[in-house]
N, C-alpha and C positions, 0 to 999 in steps of 0.2 A: 876384854874390857868394853863397856858400853860406850859408843861414840857420843860426842857432844850432840845434844838433841837438835842443834841448828844444822848439823850435817844430815839428820834424818828427815827434816821437814824442808819443803820447798817454800822458803819465805817469800819468794817472788810471787807466790800464789795467794797473796792476801794484801789488802791495803793496810794491814796492821803490821807490816814487816818491821817498821821502826820500833813498835812496841815490843816485839819479841827479841829484837836485837839489844834491847836495853836491860835484859835480865839474864841470869845464869841458868835458871831452870824454868820450864814452861809454866808451871803452876804459879810462878811469881807474877805473871801478868794478871791474874784474877782480880786483885784489888786495884789494878791500874786501868782496867778496861773502860770504865765510865769516864774517867778524866781524859783518857786518850780519845774517845769518841767526841767528847765536847771540844777538844782541841782540833780534831779532824774536820768537823762539820763546816767551819768557815772556809776550808780549802776545797770542798767538793765542787765539781763543775756544775754548770747550768743544767746539765742533764739530770740532776737530782732535784726532787721537789719535796718540800716539807708538807707531808700529808696530814700530820697532826703534831702536837707539841713535841718537838725533839725527834720526830720520826722522819727520816729522809729516805726516799725511794727513788731509784733510778727509773727513768722513763721507760726502759725496756724490761723492767721487772714486772712480774705478774703477782698481784696480791688478791686473793679471793676475799670478797666482801665480808665473809664470816670470820676471817682471821682477826685476832686481837693483837695489836702491836703497841706496846708502851715504850716510850723513849727513856733515855736516848737510844736510838737504833739507826743503823744504816743498812739498807737493803740494796745490794749492788746489782749491776747490769746483768740481765738474763736470769736473775734468781726467781724462784717460784715459791710463794707462800700459799699452801693449800688450805682446804676447808677446815675451819675451826682450829687452826694453829694458834698457839698462844706464845707470843714473844714478850717476855716480862721486863725487858729493859736491859741496858748495857750490853747490847748485842750487835755484832757485825755479821751479816750474812753475805758470804762471798759470791762472786760472779758465777752464774750458772749452777748455783746450789739449789737444792730443794728441801724445804721444811714441810714435811708431809702432814697428812690428815691427823688432826688431834695431837700434834706434837707440841711439847712445851720446852722453850729454850729461855735461859736467863744467864746473864753475865758470861757471855761466850763469844768466841771468834770462830766462825765457820769458814774454813778456807775455800777458795774457788773450786768449782767442779765437785 
């Protein structure tokens, strides 16, 4: 029998732990991500800077100038957004994660590392 997905994921490896704990199946978070990000933004530390409307980037994250990021989005500590990456909104990029060259991400939670 398949284990509960919460046993398979390390929910401590994301700032979205509360979001995943609120559902029974991981795909159930998809329609909730945007609202969760909007609720999370006011709780972010001073280490996060709003770089454009609804886009918050940790001071230790690296975002290439050619990347396009639409909000709401949170780019966590140590994350790297590379050349021509396209973040379409409702996205959390976890600590020390890499969104590579010409990658497109939307409505997603990328866990740490």
